[in-house]
PASEBA-1860 file (N, C-alpha, C; in nm, 3 decimals):
! residues 139
1> MENSTEKL> 0.115/-0.100/-0.001/0.030/-0.005/0.012/0.072/0.107/-0.006 ~ 0.067/0.237/-0.117/0.125/0.354/-0.134/0.075/0.432/0.018 ~ 0.219/0.494/0.084/0.168/0.629/0.125/0.117/0.728/0.113 ~ 0.001/0.808/0.075/-0.037/0.961/0.023/-0.047/1.047/0.102 ~ -0.015/1.168/0.088/0.013/1.291/0.167/-0.147/1.377/0.114 ~ -0.177/1.323/-0.041/-0.262/1.415/-0.053/-0.407/1.428/0.021 ~ -0.415/1.561/0.066/-0.545/1.587/0.177/-0.633/1.570/0.082 ~ -0.743/1.438/0.198/-0.878/1.393/0.148/-0.983/1.509/0.247
9> PTSPSDST> -1.057/1.538/0.148/-1.166/1.690/0.151/-1.254/1.604/0.333 ~ -1.291/1.697/0.353/-1.299/1.661/0.539/-1.453/1.718/0.543 ~ -1.500/1.861/0.493/-1.579/1.896/0.467/-1.689/1.916/0.316 ~ -1.789/1.929/0.288/-1.824/2.036/0.166/-1.766/2.117/0.119 ~ -1.743/2.223/0.173/-1.697/2.313/0.204/-1.504/2.298/0.139 ~ -1.434/2.193/0.157/-1.297/2.148/0.132/-1.307/2.114/-0.012 ~ -1.394/2.033/-0.103/-1.382/2.025/-0.159/-1.382/2.125/-0.290 ~ -1.346/2.060/-0.444/-1.384/2.183/-0.517/-1.554/2.118/-0.563
17> PTQAATTT> -1.548/2.263/-0.630/-1.722/2.268/-0.705/-1.731/2.179/-0.838 ~ -1.803/2.120/-0.854/-1.849/2.008/-0.998/-1.866/2.121/-1.085 ~ -1.868/2.081/-1.180/-1.938/2.203/-1.295/-2.115/2.224/-1.267 ~ -2.197/2.078/-1.250/-2.271/2.087/-1.181/-2.355/2.195/-1.090 ~ -2.250/2.177/-0.983/-2.281/2.273/-0.870/-2.274/2.452/-0.931 ~ -2.166/2.477/-1.032/-2.137/2.592/-1.055/-2.255/2.677/-1.182 ~ -2.309/2.538/-1.218/-2.398/2.585/-1.358/-2.500/2.628/-1.307 ~ -2.599/2.770/-1.356/-2.689/2.816/-1.314/-2.830/2.725/-1.416
25> APITEDLI> -2.900/2.689/-1.398/-3.027/2.631/-1.427/-3.108/2.755/-1.477 ~ -3.163/2.727/-1.620/-3.234/2.880/-1.660/-3.393/2.827/-1.566 ~ -3.443/3.000/-1.545/-3.577/3.009/-1.488/-3.644/3.011/-1.598 ~ -3.781/2.891/-1.561/-3.856/2.864/-1.634/-3.996/2.975/-1.585 ~ -4.007/3.005/-1.494/-4.117/3.049/-1.417/-4.130/3.211/-1.469 ~ -4.229/3.264/-1.414/-4.271/3.382/-1.453/-4.167/3.506/-1.296 ~ -4.098/3.584/-1.370/-4.012/3.644/-1.326/-4.023/3.744/-1.296 ~ -4.067/3.838/-1.143/-4.091/3.880/-1.110/-3.981/4.024/-1.013
33> DIDLFARV> -4.007/4.170/-1.066/-3.897/4.247/-1.013/-3.928/4.269/-0.868 ~ -3.799/4.360/-0.787/-3.799/4.337/-0.713/-3.917/4.437/-0.662 ~ -3.960/4.549/-0.708/-4.055/4.674/-0.658/-4.177/4.557/-0.606 ~ -4.238/4.435/-0.679/-4.272/4.369/-0.663/-4.306/4.313/-0.551 ~ -4.183/4.237/-0.558/-4.134/4.158/-0.455/-4.153/4.211/-0.295 ~ -4.073/4.313/-0.325/-4.106/4.451/-0.162/-4.222/4.417/-0.142 ~ -4.345/4.388/-0.203/-4.477/4.420/-0.173/-4.521/4.314/-0.078 ~ -4.485/4.265/-0.063/-4.495/4.134/-0.005/-4.453/4.125/0.073
41> KLRTATIE> -4.535/4.142/0.224/-4.498/4.171/0.359/-4.529/4.003/0.419 ~ -4.358/3.967/0.443/-4.340/3.829/0.543/-4.322/3.853/0.679 ~ -4.350/3.813/0.746/-4.398/3.813/0.905/-4.343/3.673/1.011 ~ -4.306/3.686/1.057/-4.319/3.568/1.175/-4.473/3.616/1.261 ~ -4.494/3.459/1.267/-4.610/3.444/1.387/-4.620/3.324/1.464 ~ -4.686/3.362/1.537/-4.651/3.212/1.677/-4.802/3.101/1.649 ~ -4.849/3.018/1.640/-4.939/2.955/1.636/-4.984/2.925/1.770 ~ -5.149/2.991/1.777/-5.226/2.979/1.941/-5.285/2.858/1.942
49> KVELVPKS> -5.371/2.860/1.850/-5.492/2.721/1.847/-5.534/2.669/1.674 ~ -5.533/2.568/1.673/-5.536/2.502/1.556/-5.690/2.432/1.565 ~ -5.769/2.431/1.449/-5.885/2.316/1.536/-5.893/2.308/1.278 ~ -5.989/2.164/1.300/-6.036/2.090/1.193/-6.154/2.207/1.153 ~ -6.114/2.258/1.027/-6.243/2.334/0.932/-6.357/2.237/0.933 ~ -6.506/2.264/0.997/-6.583/2.188/1.023/-6.589/2.142/0.855 ~ -6.649/1.950/0.801/-6.674/1.932/0.713/-6.552/1.902/0.617 ~ -6.440/1.944/0.690/-6.318/1.940/0.578/-6.204/1.832/0.659
57> KKLYQIQV> -6.148/1.754/0.536/-6.055/1.627/0.634/-5.930/1.734/0.597 ~ -5.909/1.842/0.511/-5.778/1.852/0.499/-5.737/2.023/0.528 ~ -5.862/2.120/0.597/-5.829/2.228/0.673/-5.802/2.300/0.800 ~ -5.724/2.329/0.807/-5.683/2.370/0.946/-5.789/2.521/0.995 ~ -5.828/2.538/1.096/-5.838/2.695/1.059/-5.753/2.742/1.250 ~ -5.641/2.804/1.180/-5.538/2.835/1.241/-5.507/2.990/1.347 ~ -5.523/3.034/1.464/-5.557/3.129/1.535/-5.385/3.189/1.584 ~ -5.329/3.281/1.486/-5.164/3.315/1.498/-5.179/3.437/1.564
65> DVGELGKR> -5.075/3.459/1.653/-5.016/3.561/1.663/-4.914/3.645/1.607 ~ -4.917/3.777/1.563/-4.808/3.832/1.471/-4.777/3.953/1.522 ~ -4.736/3.965/1.645/-4.713/4.032/1.745/-4.786/4.204/1.724 ~ -4.679/4.282/1.724/-4.774/4.443/1.683/-4.888/4.425/1.584 ~ -4.935/4.352/1.496/-5.043/4.337/1.376/-5.133/4.228/1.434 ~ -5.119/4.229/1.532/-5.217/4.175/1.669/-5.197/4.000/1.589 ~ -5.373/3.963/1.651/-5.394/3.837/1.631/-5.507/3.803/1.470 ~ -5.490/3.695/1.419/-5.535/3.670/1.322/-5.591/3.505/1.234
73> QIVSGIAP> -5.683/3.502/1.206/-5.696/3.358/1.174/-5.659/3.294/0.999 ~ -5.605/3.243/0.983/-5.528/3.175/0.883/-5.604/3.063/0.883 ~ -5.654/2.997/0.743/-5.707/2.898/0.690/-5.623/2.823/0.627 ~ -5.574/2.654/0.618/-5.458/2.635/0.521/-5.489/2.461/0.537 ~ -5.459/2.429/0.395/-5.468/2.261/0.381/-5.355/2.191/0.423 ~ -5.316/2.219/0.573/-5.196/2.134/0.568/-5.248/1.986/0.686 ~ -5.411/1.998/0.730/-5.429/1.896/0.825/-5.378/1.761/0.750 ~ -5.340/1.684/0.653/-5.316/1.578/0.632/-5.128/1.538/0.637
81> YYAPEELV> -5.041/1.650/0.688/-4.911/1.653/0.709/-4.927/1.700/0.858 ~ -4.986/1.769/0.945/-4.937/1.800/1.056/-5.092/1.745/1.144 ~ -5.073/1.730/1.283/-5.155/1.702/1.371/-5.184/1.817/1.429 ~ -5.297/1.847/1.517/-5.277/2.033/1.606/-5.196/2.048/1.679 ~ -5.187/1.907/1.773/-5.039/1.944/1.894/-4.943/1.953/1.829 ~ -4.890/1.924/1.754/-4.761/1.993/1.627/-4.734/2.090/1.647 ~ -4.839/2.178/1.605/-4.824/2.315/1.520/-4.854/2.387/1.657 ~ -4.917/2.401/1.784/-4.922/2.492/1.913/-4.789/2.499/1.959
89> GKQIVIVA> -4.794/2.714/1.968/-4.605/2.723/1.980/-4.562/2.711/1.905 ~ -4.581/2.693/1.757/-4.492/2.672/1.623/-4.443/2.785/1.642 ~ -4.334/2.836/1.566/-4.288/2.960/1.502/-4.291/2.933/1.369 ~ -4.400/3.021/1.224/-4.423/2.993/1.112/-4.402/3.104/1.036 ~ -4.382/3.141/0.910/-4.363/3.275/0.830/-4.470/3.288/0.791 ~ -4.536/3.376/0.764/-4.686/3.404/0.694/-4.693/3.524/0.611 ~ -4.714/3.492/0.532/-4.805/3.607/0.452/-4.906/3.761/0.530 ~ -4.846/3.868/0.552/-4.914/3.927/0.646/-4.996/4.005/0.601
97> NLKPAKLM> -5.009/4.049/0.431/-5.074/4.142/0.368/-5.182/4.136/0.263 ~ -5.218/3.972/0.236/-5.283/3.879/0.199/-5.402/3.944/0.188 ~ -5.470/3.953/0.094/-5.625/4.002/0.093/-5.703/3.885/0.174 ~ -5.799/3.947/0.247/-5.874/3.844/0.284/-5.974/3.715/0.176 ~ -5.978/3.605/0.253/-6.037/3.497/0.138/-6.118/3.413/0.250 ~ -6.215/3.370/0.172/-6.299/3.228/0.249/-6.273/3.121/0.209 ~ -6.253/3.037/0.269/-6.293/2.884/0.244/-6.353/2.785/0.340 ~ -6.392/2.768/0.279/-6.538/2.664/0.274/-6.633/2.734/0.407
105> GVESNGML> -6.651/2.845/0.403/-6.718/2.924/0.505/-6.635/3.017/0.619 ~ -6.513/2.994/0.603/-6.443/3.004/0.718/-6.314/3.144/0.650 ~ -6.276/3.246/0.681/-6.228/3.368/0.642/-6.109/3.347/0.690 ~ -5.988/3.350/0.640/-5.864/3.360/0.654/-5.788/3.461/0.612 ~ -5.720/3.516/0.692/-5.618/3.637/0.736/-5.514/3.625/0.682 ~ -5.462/3.559/0.602/-5.322/3.566/0.547/-5.294/3.425/0.459 ~ -5.138/3.421/0.467/-5.115/3.259/0.418/-5.004/3.177/0.497 ~ -4.942/3.084/0.537/-4.853/3.026/0.624/-4.806/2.999/0.468
113> LAASTEGD> -4.641/3.023/0.505/-4.531/2.937/0.361/-4.480/2.785/0.410 ~ -4.505/2.720/0.334/-4.438/2.580/0.354/-4.404/2.498/0.223 ~ -4.286/2.430/0.246/-4.213/2.408/0.157/-4.280/2.243/0.092 ~ -4.309/2.194/-0.056/-4.306/2.062/-0.075/-4.292/2.002/-0.157 ~ -4.272/1.880/-0.158/-4.197/1.827/-0.299/-4.326/1.753/-0.347 ~ -4.285/1.752/-0.495/-4.486/1.714/-0.607/-4.443/1.521/-0.630 ~ -4.328/1.442/-0.585/-4.319/1.311/-0.591/-4.342/1.270/-0.432 ~ -4.301/1.236/-0.333/-4.319/1.188/-0.243/-4.460/1.241/-0.135
121> GTLALLSP> -4.476/1.381/-0.186/-4.586/1.454/-0.130/-4.570/1.489/0.041 ~ -4.432/1.545/0.033/-4.344/1.589/0.200/-4.417/1.726/0.195 ~ -4.430/1.824/0.304/-4.441/1.946/0.326/-4.378/1.974/0.442 ~ -4.339/2.104/0.444/-4.254/2.139/0.567/-4.304/2.296/0.568 ~ -4.337/2.310/0.714/-4.352/2.478/0.710/-4.225/2.579/0.730 ~ -4.218/2.666/0.661/-4.125/2.722/0.692/-4.160/2.821/0.850 ~ -3.988/2.814/0.887/-3.999/2.882/1.033/-3.860/2.931/1.037 ~ -3.871/2.994/1.137/-3.741/3.096/1.175/-3.621/2.969/1.253
129> DKPIVSGA> -3.506/2.987/1.246/-3.395/2.870/1.325/-3.388/2.905/1.441 ~ -3.424/3.021/1.478/-3.439/3.038/1.642/-3.552/3.127/1.690 ~ -3.597/3.147/1.852/-3.727/3.201/1.845/-3.659/3.347/1.802 ~ -3.777/3.382/1.802/-3.785/3.570/1.747/-3.936/3.628/1.768 ~ -3.931/3.747/1.819/-4.055/3.788/1.890/-4.166/3.841/1.720 ~ -4.281/3.749/1.757/-4.339/3.732/1.662/-4.393/3.927/1.615 ~ -4.437/3.876/1.461/-4.443/3.961/1.379/-4.306/4.025/1.322 ~ -4.207/3.953/1.336/-4.054/4.032/1.307/-4.132/4.020/1.101
137> RVR> -4.034/4.132/1.075/-4.005/4.110/0.929/-3.913/4.028/0.894 ~ -3.927/3.933/0.808/-3.893/3.836/0.699/-3.840/3.904/0.587 ~ -3.732/3.932/0.575/-3.641/3.987/0.469/-3.606/3.912/0.337
END
């Protein structure tokens, strides 16, 4: 066996980027400018109460605290992915300036943000990586 003094990468930052990692994929979705994006007000919120919307298997009626913006209700189709007790106390990111909408007769005053995959149906709520005051701006 030969002795080698070549250093092996110990972490991803030690390795040389591959061609695939440095290539920019073309964007195929509609592009928006920074002014339009700036109109979307993203805020942190803390979930206080979660109930299933009557006659629905997918919709939760979620009460959130958005700090100085007050408390509000959001209706979201996340019931297949989370039990109510998993959500209470969780900090999430919401769109705070979305026009109210009625879903199955229940008014929703915002939208929570979640990431999902199409292949296996995984869904994950977006949340701060450490505790932060409710209502904090997300930039």
